[in-house]
FIGU-487166 format. One line per 4 residues: number of its first residue (from 1); their letters; for each residue x, y, z of N, C-alpha, C. Coordinates in pm, whole numbers. Layout:
<recs>
NUM = A = X Y Z X Y Z X Y Z | ...
</recs>
This chain:
<recs>
1 = XXXX = 1731 -10190 -3200 1691 -10140 -3068 1753 -10005 -3043 | 1875 -9992 -3077 1945 -9866 -3060 1882 -9760 -3147 | 1838 -9789 -3263 1775 -9690 -3352 1642 -9647 -3299 | 1564 -9738 -3237 1435 -9702 -3180 1451 -9605 -3067
5 = XXXX = 1552 -9618 -2984 1576 -9527 -2869 1609 -9389 -2918 | 1684 -9373 -3022 1719 -9240 -3074 1596 -9169 -3128 | 1506 -9249 -3195 1384 -9187 -3249 1299 -9131 -3136 | 1283 -9207 -3026 1202 -9162 -2912 1263 -9038 -2848
9 = XXXX = 1397 -9029 -2836 1466 -8915 -2774 1442 -8790 -2856 | 1451 -8797 -2987 1428 -8681 -3072 1283 -8634 -3065 | 1191 -8726 -3052 1049 -8691 -3043 1021 -8613 -2915 | 1078 -8660 -2801 1059 -8590 -2674 1120 -8449 -2679
13 = XXXX = 1233 -8431 -2742 1299 -8302 -2753 1214 -8204 -2834 | 1151 -8249 -2939 1067 -8163 -3022 943 -8115 -2947 | 880 -8210 -2868 763 -8172 -2789 799 -8066 -2686 | 917 -8079 -2620 962 -7981 -2520 983 -7843 -2581
17 = XXXX = 1039 -7838 -2698 1063 -7709 -2763 930 -7639 -2795 | 832 -7717 -2842 703 -7659 -2874 633 -7605 -2750 | 636 -7680 -2643 572 -7635 -2519 639 -7510 -2464 | 772 -7504 -2467 845 -7387 -2417 815 -7261 -2497
21 = XXXX = 805 -7276 -2625 774 -7161 -2711 637 -7105 -2681 | 539 -7195 -2657 404 -7150 -2628 397 -7078 -2496 | 463 -7134 -2393 463 -7070 -2261 530 -6933 -2267 | 639 -6919 -2341 709 -6791 -2354 621 -6688 -2421
25 = XXXX = 545 -6732 -2521 455 -6638 -2590 345 -6589 -2500 | 290 -6680 -2420 184 -6641 -2327 238 -6542 -2224 | 355 -6568 -2169 416 -6478 -2070 446 -6342 -2128 | 493 -6339 -2249 523 -6210 -2312 397 -6127 -2332
29 = XXXX = 286 -6197 -2372 161 -6125 -2392 107 -6071 -2261 | 117 -6152 -2154 70 -6106 -2022 152 -5989 -1973 | 282 -5991 -1992 368 -5882 -1949 339 -5755 -2024 | 308 -5763 -2148 278 -5646 -2230 149 -5578 -2183
33 = XXXX = 55 -5655 -2134 -73 -5599 -2096 -72 -5543 -1955 | 4 -5595 -1859 -19 -5560 -1720 108 -5526 -1644 | 224 -5515 -1705 346 -5493 -1630 357 -5345 -1590 | 340 -5304 -1462 337 -5162 -1422 469 -5092 -1438
37 = XXXX = 578 -5159 -1413 710 -5096 -1424 738 -5056 -1567 | 707 -5148 -1657 731 -5119 -1797 646 -5001 -1845 | 516 -4994 -1800 429 -4882 -1838 480 -4751 -1782 | 528 -4750 -1659 580 -4628 -1598 700 -4576 -1673
41 = XXXX = 790 -4670 -1711 909 -4626 -1784 871 -4568 -1920 | 771 -4631 -1982 728 -4582 -2111 668 -4442 -2099 | 582 -4420 -1994 522 -4288 -1971 628 -4185 -1942 | 726 -4221 -1860 833 -4126 -1825 913 -4090 -1947
45 = XXXX = 937 -4186 -2031 1012 -4159 -2153 938 -4065 -2245 | 803 -4079 -2247 723 -3990 -2330 730 -3847 -2278 | 718 -3830 -2144 726 -3696 -2086 861 -3632 -2114 | 967 -3716 -2098 1102 -3662 -2122 1116 -3616 -2266
49 = XXXX = 1058 -3694 -2356 1069 -3657 -2496 992 -3529 -2525 | 871 -3513 -2460 789 -3395 -2482 856 -3270 -2429 | 925 -3281 -2315 989 -3164 -2257 1099 -3109 -2344 | 1158 -3192 -2424 1268 -3145 -2507 1223 -3073 -2632
53 = XXXX = 1092 -3075 -2661 1042 -3010 -2782 1035 -2859 -2764 | 1045 -2786 -2873 1028 -2640 -2865 882 -2601 -2862 | 792 -2684 -2912 649 -2660 -2906 581 -2789 -2865 | 543 -2797 -2737 486 -2921 -2683 336 -2925 -2705
57 = XXXX = 281 -3045 -2687 137 -3065 -2690 100 -3155 -2575 | -7 -3120 -2504 -54 -3199 -2392 -199 -3237 -2419 | -231 -3364 -2401 -368 -3409 -2419 -445 -3378 -2292 | -541 -3285 -2301 -614 -3237 -2184 -763 -3240 -2215
61 = XXXX = -834 -3320 -2137 -979 -3332 -2153 -1015 -3368 -2297 | -938 -3459 -2352 -968 -3508 -2486 -920 -3419 -2597 | -852 -3307 -2567 -804 -3213 -2668 -654 -3198 -2657 | -592 -3163 -2770 -449 -3137 -2771 -427 -2988 -2745
65 = XXXX = -357 -2955 -2635 -331 -2817 -2597 -188 -2783 -2631 | -169 -2681 -2714 -35 -2639 -2754 31 -2559 -2642 | 158 -2586 -2617 235 -2518 -2513 345 -2435 -2577 | 366 -2313 -2524 465 -2222 -2580 605 -2264 -2541
69 = XXXX = 705 -2212 -2613 844 -2238 -2574 871 -2186 -2433 | 951 -2261 -2360 981 -2225 -2223 890 -2290 -2121 | 787 -2362 -2169 696 -2431 -2077 772 -2542 -2004 | 749 -2552 -1875 817 -2653 -1795 713 -2741 -1728
73 = XXXX = 756 -2864 -1697 670 -2959 -1626 731 -2987 -1489 | 650 -2968 -1386 697 -2988 -1249 601 -3083 -1179 | 655 -3187 -1124 573 -3287 -1057 507 -3229 -933 | 394 -3285 -889 328 -3235 -768 418 -3237 -646
77 = XXXX = 503 -3339 -636 593 -3347 -520 689 -3229 -518 | 743 -3198 -636 838 -3087 -640 768 -2952 -624 | 646 -2939 -674 569 -2817 -652 552 -2790 -503 | 521 -2895 -431 505 -2879 -287 638 -2846 -221
81 = XXXX = 746 -2903 -272 877 -2880 -213 923 -2736 -229 | 902 -2676 -346 950 -2539 -370 845 -2435 -333 | 725 -2479 -292 622 -2385 -244 544 -2316 -353 | 505 -2387 -457 426 -2327 -564 284 -2302 -515
85 = XXXX = 236 -2178 -537 98 -2143 -504 32 -2086 -629 | -99 -2107 -638 -173 -2069 -758 -280 -1966 -722 | -295 -1864 -806 -401 -1765 -791 -481 -1754 -920 | -594 -1684 -912 -684 -1673 -1027 -690 -1529 -1076
89 = XXXX = -686 -1512 -1206 -704 -1381 -1267 -854 -1350 -1269 | -894 -1242 -1202 -1035 -1208 -1198 -1052 -1059 -1171 | -1171 -1003 -1202 -1196 -861 -1174 -1201 -835 -1023 | -1144 -724 -983 -1145 -682 -843 -1175 -533 -837
93 = XXXX = -1231 -491 -725 -1253 -348 -703 -1124 -288 -649 | -1065 -198 -725 -936 -141 -689 -953 2 -640 | -889 32 -529 -885 168 -474 -740 206 -450 | -696 307 -524 -559 353 -514 -550 464 -410
97 = XXXX = -458 451 -317 -438 553 -214 -302 618 -235 | -304 749 -263 -182 826 -281 -154 901 -151 | -38 876 -93 3 943 31 117 1040 1 | 105 1160 54 210 1260 36 201 1361 150
101 = XXXX = 289 1457 149 287 1563 251 241 1693 186 | 181 1778 267 132 1904 216 162 2019 312 | 148 2140 262 171 2261 341 45 2347 337 | -2 2386 455 -122 2468 465 -87 2613 431
105 = XXXX = -173 2678 356 -149 2818 318 -284 2891 312 | -276 3023 297 -397 3105 287 -467 3080 153 | -598 3096 156 -674 3099 33 -653 3238 -28 | -584 3244 -141 -549 3373 -201 -672 3457 -232
109 = XXXX = -784 3393 -258 -907 3468 -288 -966 3532 -164 | -920 3491 -47 -974 3544 79 -872 3633 151 | -768 3675 83 -671 3770 137 -703 3907 79 | -724 4008 166 -765 4141 121 -673 4247 180
113 = XXXX = -665 4358 109 -590 4476 155 -687 4591 174 | -674 4662 287 -761 4775 318 -683 4904 296 | -736 4991 215 -671 5119 183 -773 5232 197 | -726 5353 232 -819 5467 243 -843 5527 105
117 = XXXX = -956 5594 91 -988 5664 -33 -971 5815 -18 | -915 5853 97 -892 5995 124 -760 6008 198 | -687 6115 174 -560 6137 241 -575 6212 372 | -473 6198 460 -477 6270 588 -375 6212 684
121 = XXXX = -401 6240 815 -310 6194 919 -386 6101 1016 | -319 5992 1055 -381 5895 1145 -374 5950 1287 | -490 5961 1353 -494 6010 1491 -509 5896 1591 | -601 5804 1566 -622 5689 1656 -611 5560 1576
125 = XXXX = -548 5459 1639 -530 5329 1574 -589 5223 1666 | -693 5154 1619 -763 5057 1703 -712 4913 1684 | -661 4881 1567 -604 4749 1540 -455 4770 1523 | -379 4735 1626 -237 4774 1628 -140 4658 1647
129 = XXXX = -181 4532 1622 -84 4423 1630 -122 4313 1528 | -19 4251 1474 -37 4146 1375 -97 4021 1441 | -191 3958 1372 -257 3838 1424 -391 3867 1487 | -425 3996 1506 -553 4031 1567 -667 3986 1475
133 = XXXX = -775 3939 1538 -892 3898 1461 -985 4018 1444 | -1018 4048 1322 -1100 4166 1289 -1232 4118 1232 | -1341 4168 1288 -1474 4138 1237 -1515 4246 1136 | -1605 4207 1047 -1656 4304 952 -1732 4414 1025
137 = XXXX = -1695 4540 1000 -1758 4654 1066 -1682 4706 1186 | -1572 4638 1226 -1490 4688 1337 -1415 4814 1295 | -1398 4906 1392 -1323 5029 1366 -1175 4998 1357 | -1110 5051 1255 -967 5027 1235 -883 5147 1280
141 = XXXX = -923 5267 1240 -846 5388 1275 -933 5511 1249 | -884 5625 1299 -945 5755 1267 -842 5838 1193 | -889 5912 1095 -800 5988 1010 -849 6133 1003 | -756 6226 1019 -789 6369 1004 -756 6409 861
145 = XXXX = -859 6467 796 -840 6509 656 -905 6644 635 | -825 6747 604 -883 6879 574 -985 6873 460 | -959 6789 362 -1051 6775 249 -1184 6718 294 | -1179 6626 391 -1302 6567 443 -1383 6672 521
149 = XXXX = -1313 6754 597 -1383 6859 675 -1454 6955 581 | -1386 6997 476 -1447 7092 382 -1566 7030 310 | -1559 6902 280 -1671 6835 213 -1791 6824 307 | -1767 6803 435 -1877 6800 531 -1944 6938 540
153 = XXXX = -1859 7041 537 -1914 7177 543 -1998 7205 419 | -1951 7160 305 -2027 7179 181 -2162 7107 189 | -2163 6993 249 -2288 6917 261 -2388 6990 351 | -2336 7045 462 -2424 7119 553 -2479 7245 486
157 = XXXX = -2394 7314 409 -2439 7433 336 -2545 7395 233 | -2524 7281 166 -2620 7237 65 -2754 7204 129 | -2751 7150 250 -2877 7121 320 -2952 7251 352 | -2879 7351 399 -2943 7480 430 -2996 7547 303
161 = XXXX = -2918 7538 196 -2960 7600 70 -3084 7531 16 | -3091 7399 32 -3208 7327 -19 -3336 7374 50 | -3327 7404 181 -3446 7451 253 -3493 7585 196 | -3396 7671 161 -3433 7800 102 -3490 7784 -38
165 = XXXX = -3428 7696 -118 -3474 7676 -256 -3612 7611 -261 | -3643 7530 -156 -3773 7463 -155 -3889 7564 -146 | -3859 7685 -91 -3963 7788 -77 -3987 7864 -207 | -3901 7844 -305 -3914 7917 -432 -4036 7864 -508
169 = XXXX = -4111 7955 -574 -4226 7912 -654 -4186 7846 -785 | -4058 7851 -815 -4011 7793 -942 -3957 7651 -918 | -4012 7552 -984 -3966 7413 -963 -3819 7393 -999 | -3769 7469 -1096 -3629 7454 -1134 -3536 7493 -1021
173 = XXXX = -3570 7594 -947 -3487 7638 -835 -3490 7536 -723 | -3610 7479 -696 -3622 7379 -591 -3540 7254 -623 | -3541 7213 -749 -3464 7093 -788 -3315 7119 -784 | -3272 7243 -807 -3129 7276 -800 -3076 7257 -659
177 = XXXX = -3150 7293 -558 -3107 7273 -421 -3094 7127 -386 | -3184 7047 -435 -3178 6902 -408 -3058 6839 -478 | -3024 6888 -598 -2909 6835 -671 -2779 6865 -598 | -2768 6985 -538 -2648 7019 -463 -2630 6927 -342
181 = XXXX = -2737 6896 -274 -2730 6806 -157 -2685 6665 -200 | -2744 6615 -308 -2710 6481 -354 -2564 6472 -400 | -2516 6579 -462 -2376 6580 -508 -2279 6574 -390 | -2304 6654 -284 -2216 6652 -167 -2226 6519 -93
185 = XXXX = -2345 6463 -91 -2364 6334 -22 -2287 6222 -93 | -2287 6223 -229 -2215 6122 -305 -2066 6127 -277 | -2012 6248 -263 -1869 6261 -233 -1836 6197 -99 | -1921 6216 -1 -1898 6154 130 -1907 6001 120
189 = XXXX = -2002 5952 44 -2018 5807 30 -1899 5745 -43 | -1844 5819 -141 -1727 5767 -213 -1605 5756 -123 | -1604 5828 -14 -1494 5820 82 -1522 5720 194 | -1619 5631 171 -1656 5524 266 -1714 5579 396
193 = XXXX = -1778 5698 391 -1850 5748 507 -1988 5682 505 | -2023 5617 614 -2146 5538 620 -2269 5627 630 | -2385 5565 607 -2512 5638 618 -2535 5686 762 | -2492 5604 859 -2507 5645 999 -2425 5770 1028
197 = XXXX = -2303 5775 974 -2218 5891 996 -2277 6016 929 | -2332 5999 812 -2395 6114 742 -2518 6160 820 | -2593 6065 872 -2712 6101 950 -2673 6177 1076 | -2564 6131 1142 -2516 6201 1262 -2470 6342 1228
201 = XXXX = -2408 6359 1110 -2364 6491 1065 -2485 6582 1044 | -2591 6529 984 -2711 6609 961 -2777 6653 1093 | -2775 6562 1192 -2839 6594 1320 -2758 6695 1401 | -2624 6678 1397 -2540 6769 1476 -2522 6903 1409
205 = XXXX = -2518 6908 1279 -2496 7031 1205 -2354 7081 1215 | -2263 6999 1269 -2123 7037 1285 -2034 6933 1215 | -1940 6978 1131 -1849 6882 1065 -1756 6817 1166 | -1727 6692 1141 -1637 6619 1230 -1494 6632 1178
209 = XXXX = -1403 6647 1273 -1263 6667 1236 -1201 6542 1176 | -1240 6427 1228 -1177 6301 1184 -1283 6208 1125 | -1232 6114 1043 -1316 6010 984 -1272 5875 1042 | -1368 5796 1087 -1338 5662 1136 -1349 5565 1019
213 = XXXX = -1240 5487 1000 -1238 5389 891 -1273 5252 948 | -1380 5188 893 -1427 5057 940 -1385 4947 843 | -1369 4826 898 -1325 4714 815 -1441 4660 732 | -1423 4653 601 -1528 4594 517 -1521 4442 511
217 = XXXX = -1418 4382 574 -1397 4237 566 -1376 4179 706 | -1372 4046 710 -1347 3974 834 -1225 3884 814 | -1141 3876 915 -1025 3790 905 -918 3825 1005 | -804 3755 992 -691 3779 1081 -597 3881 1016
221 = XXXX = -539 3967 1099 -450 4070 1049 -314 4008 1016 | -281 4003 889 -152 3949 845 -43 4053 852 | -75 4173 807 25 4279 803 -41 4411 842 | 36 4494 911 -8 4630 946 100 4726 898
225 = XXXX = 61 4810 803 158 4903 743 133 5048 785 | 56 5071 889 21 5206 931 49 5222 1080 | 86 5346 1120 115 5376 1260 49 5509 1296 | 31 5531 1423 -33 5653 1472 53 5775 1432
229 = XXXX = -14 5877 1382 54 5998 1339 104 5995 1197 | 93 5879 1131 144 5866 994 55 5942 896 | 119 6002 797 45 6065 689 15 5959 584 | -111 5944 550 -151 5842 452 -211 5912 331
233 = XXXX = -201 5842 219 -253 5895 92 -358 5800 37 | -443 5848 -52 -544 5760 -109 -481 5641 -182 | -533 5520 -155 -483 5399 -218 -367 5334 -147 | -318 5395 -41 -205 5339 33 -252 5217 113
237 = XXXX = -175 5103 104 -211 4981 178 -187 5002 327 | -292 4987 407 -281 5006 552 -285 4874 628 | -375 4784 588 -391 4656 656 -406 4544 552 | -358 4424 591 -376 4305 508 -442 4198 594
241 = XXXX = -562 4155 553 -640 4058 629 -654 3928 550 | -667 3817 623 -690 3687 561 -805 3617 632 | -898 3570 554 -1010 3492 606 -967 3345 605 | -957 3283 725 -909 3146 737 -1022 3045 749
245 = XXXX = -1145 3084 717 -1254 2987 721 -1238 2880 613 | -1161 2913 510 -1124 2818 405 -975 2835 380 | -900 2724 371 -756 2731 348 -720 2641 231 | -602 2664 179 -546 2580 74 -435 2494 131
249 = XXXX = -418 2375 71 -307 2286 106 -236 2252 -25 | -105 2275 -28 -25 2242 -144 44 2108 -121 | 25 2015 -215 83 1880 -203 165 1851 -329 | 269 1766 -312 354 1725 -423 314 1584 -468
253 = XXXX = 283 1570 -596 241 1442 -652 345 1398 -754 | 390 1272 -744 490 1222 -838 434 1214 -980 | 526 1221 -1072 489 1227 -1214 404 1107 -1256 | 440 987 -1211 367 867 -1255 228 857 -1190
257 = XXXX = 202 936 -1087 71 934 -1022 -22 1043 -1074 | 30 1136 -1151 -50 1249 -1199 -171 1207 -1283 | -161 1103 -1369 -281 1066 -1447 -399 1025 -1362 | -376 989 -1235 -485 945 -1148 -554 1062 -1079
261 = XXXX = -491 1180 -1080 -546 1296 -1010 -639 1373 -1102 | -759 1402 -1055 -858 1475 -1133 -910 1594 -1051 | -957 1696 -1122 -1016 1811 -1056 -1143 1769 -982 | -1160 1821 -862 -1277 1788 -782 -1265 1660 -703
265 = XXXX = -1152 1591 -715 -1133 1464 -644 -1125 1486 -493 | -1185 1397 -418 -1185 1409 -272 -1047 1380 -216 | -1011 1450 -108 -883 1432 -41 -903 1453 109 | -807 1406 188 -814 1424 332 -675 1456 385
269 = XXXX = -671 1525 499 -543 1558 563 -552 1528 712 | -434 1495 767 -418 1477 910 -305 1566 958 | -318 1615 1083 -216 1700 1141 -145 1626 1252 | -18 1658 1271 59 1590 1375 5 1619 1514
273 = XXXX = -47 1740 1537 -93 1774 1671 -240 1737 1693 | -307 1687 1587 -444 1637 1599 -454 1504 1525 | -385 1400 1573 -378 1274 1497 -512 1203 1482 | -607 1231 1571 -735 1160 1566 -837 1228 1476
277 = XXXX = -806 1348 1426 -903 1423 1346 -862 1423 1199 | -962 1403 1113 -939 1399 969 -1019 1513 904 | -952 1592 821 -1016 1702 749 -1036 1659 603 | -1153 1684 550 -1183 1644 413 -1194 1766 323
281 = XXXX = -1143 1753 203 -1148 1862 106 -1148 1806 -35 | -1101 1885 -131 -1103 1842 -271 -989 1907 -348 | -958 1849 -462 -855 1903 -552 -918 2016 -633 | -856 2135 -630 -912 2248 -705 -818 2296 -816
285 = XXXX = -691 2251 -817 -601 2295 -924 -481 2202 -931 | -440 2170 -1055 -320 2090 -1081 -225 2178 -1161 | -108 2205 -1107 -15 2295 -1173 37 2233 -1303 | 60 2315 -1405 94 2261 -1538 239 2219 -1556
289 = XXXX = 326 2245 -1458 469 2213 -1475 518 2128 -1359 | 633 2062 -1381 693 1975 -1280 821 2036 -1227 | 855 1997 -1106 985 2033 -1050 1089 1939 -1112 | 1186 1991 -1185 1282 1904 -1254 1369 1821 -1160
293 = XXXX = 1383 1864 -1037 1469 1790 -943 1394 1674 -877 | 1272 1699 -834 1197 1596 -762 1100 1519 -853 | 1079 1566 -976 985 1504 -1069 845 1497 -1010 | 806 1605 -942 673 1614 -884 603 1740 -934
297 = XXXX = 470 1738 -927 390 1855 -963 310 1898 -842 | 288 2028 -832 208 2082 -723 60 2062 -751 | -11 2022 -648 -156 2010 -654 -214 2093 -541 | -315 2174 -572 -376 2260 -471 -508 2198 -424
301 = XXXX = -520 2185 -294 -640 2129 -232 -709 2236 -150 | -840 2229 -141 -917 2326 -65 -989 2256 50 | -979 2318 170 -1040 2259 290 -1116 2365 367 | -1235 2328 413 -1309 2415 505 -1240 2413 641
305 = XXXX = -1233 2530 705 -1159 2543 830 -1236 2632 928 | -1358 2589 964 -1443 2678 1046 -1387 2707 1185 | -1312 2614 1242 -1257 2632 1377 -1114 2685 1376 | -1058 2705 1259 -923 2760 1249 -813 2666 1290
309 = XXXX = -839 2535 1287 -735 2440 1330 -627 2419 1224 | -664 2441 1100 -564 2435 993 -501 2573 982 | -377 2581 1024 -309 2710 1029 -203 2718 920 | -192 2833 855 -93 2848 748 47 2812 794
313 = XXXX = 121 2750 702 258 2703 720 267 2573 800 | 154 2513 837 157 2381 899 187 2275 792 | 251 2166 835 269 2051 748 163 1947 781 | 111 1881 679 3 1786 698 28 1662 614
317 = XXXX = -29 1550 660 -27 1425 583 -149 1424 492 | -124 1415 362 -230 1423 263 -257 1284 206 | -384 1246 199 -426 1119 140 -530 1146 33 | -506 1092 -84 -602 1102 -194 -642 960 -232
321 = XXXX = -766 922 -205 -816 788 -237 -890 793 -369 | -848 704 -462 -903 703 -597 -972 570 -621 | -1101 573 -647 -1177 452 -675 -1166 422 -824 | -1095 314 -856 -1073 275 -995 -1183 185 -1049
325 = XXXX = -1273 141 -961 -1381 53 -1004 -1336 -91 -1023 | -1417 -172 -1091 -1385 -312 -1117 -1286 -322 -1232 | -1171 -385 -1205 -1070 -403 -1309 -1006 -541 -1294 | -964 -597 -1408 -898 -727 -1407 -763 -714 -1336
329 = XXXX = -736 -804 -1241 -615 -789 -1159 -558 -924 -1122 | -427 -924 -1092 -358 -1043 -1043 -278 -1005 -919 | -250 -1101 -831 -167 -1071 -714 -28 -1025 -756 | 31 -944 -674 165 -890 -702 267 -1001 -721
333 = XXXX = 255 -1109 -642 352 -1218 -649 348 -1295 -779 | 245 -1274 -863 234 -1348 -989 320 -1288 -1099 | 376 -1170 -1077 446 -1098 -1182 597 -1101 -1157 | 669 -1135 -1262 816 -1124 -1262 851 -1006 -1351
337 = XXXX = 910 -903 -1292 946 -782 -1365 1095 -786 -1394 | 1128 -802 -1522 1269 -809 -1563 1330 -673 -1588 | 1248 -569 -1578 1294 -436 -1613 1265 -401 -1756 | 1251 -503 -1841 1218 -482 -1982 1075 -527 -2010
341 = XXXX = 1034 -632 -1943 900 -685 -1963 851 -747 -1833 | 720 -774 -1828 658 -840 -1713 605 -975 -1760 | 634 -1077 -1680 600 -1215 -1718 522 -1280 -1606 | 422 -1361 -1644 348 -1444 -1549 350 -1587 -1601
345 = XXXX = 344 -1685 -1508 342 -1826 -1544 200 -1878 -1530 | 148 -1935 -1639 11 -1983 -1644 9 -2132 -1612 | -81 -2173 -1524 -98 -2314 -1491 -183 -2378 -1600 | -118 -2463 -1685 -188 -2528 -1795 -244 -2665 -1756
349 = XXXX = -221 -2705 -1630 -268 -2836 -1588 -165 -2945 -1612 | -181 -3058 -1544 -91 -3172 -1557 53 -3137 -1522 | 72 -3033 -1438 205 -2994 -1394 279 -2906 -1493 | 212 -2857 -1599 278 -2773 -1698 252 -2625 -1666
353 = XXXX = 360 -2545 -1677 352 -2402 -1650 413 -2326 -1768 | 331 -2237 -1824 370 -2166 -1946 400 -2020 -1917 | 517 -1968 -1956 547 -1825 -1936 473 -1740 -2039 | 424 -1624 -1993 353 -1537 -2085 381 -1392 -2048
357 = XXXX = 412 -1313 -2148 435 -1170 -2125 300 -1099 -2109 | 292 -1012 -2009 167 -943 -1980 192 -792 -1979 | 82 -717 -1995 87 -572 -1989 9 -527 -1867 | 73 -448 -1781 14 -411 -1653 -21 -263 -1649
361 = XXXX = -118 -234 -1563 -157 -96 -1539 -110 -50 -1403 | -199 10 -1328 -164 67 -1199 -149 -44 -1095 | -61 -22 -998 -44 -114 -886 -121 -60 -767 | -207 -142 -710 -289 -104 -596 -268 -207 -486
365 = XXXX = -206 -162 -377 -177 -252 -264 -99 -372 -313 | -158 -494 -304 -88 -617 -342 -134 -671 -476 | -192 -585 -560 -245 -631 -688 -200 -539 -801 | -185 -600 -919 -158 -526 -1041 -281 -530 -1131
369 = XXXX = -312 -416 -1190 -416 -415 -1292 -362 -478 -1420 | -441 -566 -1481 -401 -634 -1604 -465 -565 -1722 | -381 -517 -1814 -431 -451 -1935 -432 -548 -2052 | -335 -639 -2057 -329 -736 -2167 -244 -855 -2130
373 = XXXX = -268 -967 -2202 -189 -1087 -2183 -256 -1195 -2100 | -355 -1160 -2020 -424 -1258 -1936 -574 -1242 -1953 | -645 -1351 -1929 -790 -1353 -1940 -852 -1388 -1806 | -975 -1345 -1782 -1042 -1381 -1656 -1055 -1533 -1642
377 = XXXX = -1027 -1581 -1522 -1039 -1723 -1494 -910 -1801 -1510 | -809 -1744 -1576 -682 -1816 -1590 -611 -1825 -1455 | -540 -1936 -1438 -469 -1962 -1312 -322 -1930 -1330 | -267 -1852 -1238 -128 -1809 -1248 -53 -1846 -1121
381 = XXXX = 78 -1865 -1135 163 -1896 -1020 187 -1768 -942 | 163 -1771 -811 180 -1653 -726 297 -1667 -629 | 358 -1785 -625 471 -1806 -534 568 -1903 -598 | 698 -1881 -578 805 -1965 -633 817 -1950 -784
385 = XXXX = 759 -1843 -841 768 -1829 -986 908 -1791 -1032 | 992 -1738 -943 1131 -1711 -982 1207 -1841 -1007 | 1178 -1942 -927 1242 -2073 -949 1193 -2134 -1080 | 1063 -2120 -1107 1010 -2172 -1232 1068 -2095 -1350
389 = XXXX = 1085 -1965 -1334 1140 -1884 -1441 1283 -1924 -1473 | 1363 -1951 -1370 1502 -1991 -1395 1506 -2125 -1468 | 1417 -2216 -1433 1414 -2345 -1500 1364 -2331 -1643 | 1265 -2241 -1663 1215 -2218 -1797 1322 -2156 -1886
393 = XXXX = 1398 -2060 -1831 1505 -1997 -1909 1613 -2098 -1945 | 1646 -2187 -1849 1747 -2289 -1876 1700 -2385 -1984 | 1572 -2420 -1978 1519 -2513 -2078 1524 -2452 -2216 | 1487 -2321 -2229 1490 -2256 -2359 1632 -2250 -2413
397 = XXXX = 1727 -2220 -2321 1866 -2213 -2365 1917 -2351 -2405 | 1881 -2454 -2328 1930 -2589 -2355 1864 -2648 -2478 | 1743 -2602 -2511 1674 -2657 -2627 1745 -2633 -2756 | 1827 -2529 -2762 1899 -2499 -2886 2039 -2557 -2888
401 = XXXX = 2079 -2634 -2785 2215 -2691 -2778 2215 -2835 -2829 | 2317 -2877 -2902 2324 -3016 -2950 2326 -3112 -2831 | 2247 -3217 -2843 2246 -3319 -2740 2157 -3287 -2623 | 2086 -3172 -2624 2002 -3133 -2512 1854 -3130 -2552
405 = XXXX = 1822 -3187 -2666 1686 -3178 -2711 1588 -3256 -2624 | 1640 -3352 -2548 1550 -3439 -2469 1584 -3428 -2321 | 1607 -3303 -2276 1634 -3282 -2133 1514 -3317 -2049 | 1538 -3338 -1922 1431 -3377 -1831 1420 -3282 -1714
409 = XXX = 1428 -3149 -1739 1418 -3050 -1633 1276 -3050 -1581 | 1263 -3030 -1451 1132 -3028 -1389 1098 -3157 -1322 | 1173 -3265 -1353 1149 -3391 -1287 1221 -3393 -1157
</recs>
C-alpha cells in the first residue's frame, strides 16, 4: 500500500512539471510578439548604437540613407524645446541695395573758361560778382583795343576801295577789291566780332572805340578774374562758368561691393533738405584705384539737374539697386560662419540633422546666395543651429574617445 502511494505521488509531480513548462513557453512566445516595453527598449538601444557610429545609415522610404560624420539625432520633443525651425533651399529673386554717401560736384565737361582773342583795356564790366547766372549771348564786358580800331578802319577802307575797283573794266582789279574786304572781315570775325556788329560798322562808317565781349556759353559764374580798367592780353582767363543742368556725384564704394557695380547702372540720391524727393542717375565711371585707408573706390555718378536743386559740395545719400535675378538662396539664419568655413545643417528626416560645408555668394537682406554645397529643395535648419552644431561637434570629438562609441547625444 505504501509503495502504491509513492507511485501516484511521482506521477502527479511529472504531470505538473509538463503543464508548467508548456504554459511558460506560451507566455514567452506571447511576450516576444506583443510586449511594448521590450520593443521600445530594443528600438532605443538600436538608435543609441547608431548614434555612436562614425558613418550612420537610416532606413528611409525603403532605402538606406548614408549619414555623414557629425550627424545628430534630436527627438521631436527636444526640437520643439530648443526652437528648431526648418527652411527650404530654393531660387529667389535677389536685389542688392548698396547704400553710401556722396558729394555733389560740377560736371567737368560743362565747366568753361572765357578768354579774349584781342588785347586791350577793360572799360565796362557787366558781370561783376561770383554766382551770377549768365545766359548764352549776354554781354560780359567792353574792351578798348587800338589794334581793333585800326582793323575796323582797314575794313572801312577796303569797302571804299572795292566800290572803286568794281568800276574797273578789268575783272582782275574788281576781284582784288573784294579780296581785301574779305581779308579784313575775317580778322574781325577771328576776334569774335559778330555779324551784327560788322553790319553796324558798315552802316555807320565809323570805327568803334570798344569791343563788347559776349558769352558763348550758359552757366553760373564760378570765378571772375577781371576788373574794370584792367589790361588784358589775348588768351587771358577772364571768367569761369559752370553749367549745372547736369552734375556729378562722387560716392565711395567698399572693395567687396565693387564687383557688383557696372557702368551705366542706375542709381538714386536723396538730399537732407529735400527728403521726399529722389533724383535718378547712372554710373558713368569707376576709378581704377582704392583708398588704402578706407579700402574704398570712387565711383562717379551723373544726374540731370534741370531745376538746380543739386548744388555742388552738397552731401547726398546714394543708393545703387542691383537686380541679381533668380539665384539659389537660403535664409541667413541657416548659415553658421566659423570664420574659416560656412556650415548648414540638413534635415535628413527621422530627427537626423547632417552638417554640410557650403559655398556662399553675395548676401542680400536676410538671404545668402548659394554657390555650392546645397541643392534646390533641400531642407535646412534656420533656427537653433548653433545648439545643434555644438552637439554635433561634441559627438565627433567623443566618437574618437575610448568608451564613447555608443553615446546617446540628442536624446
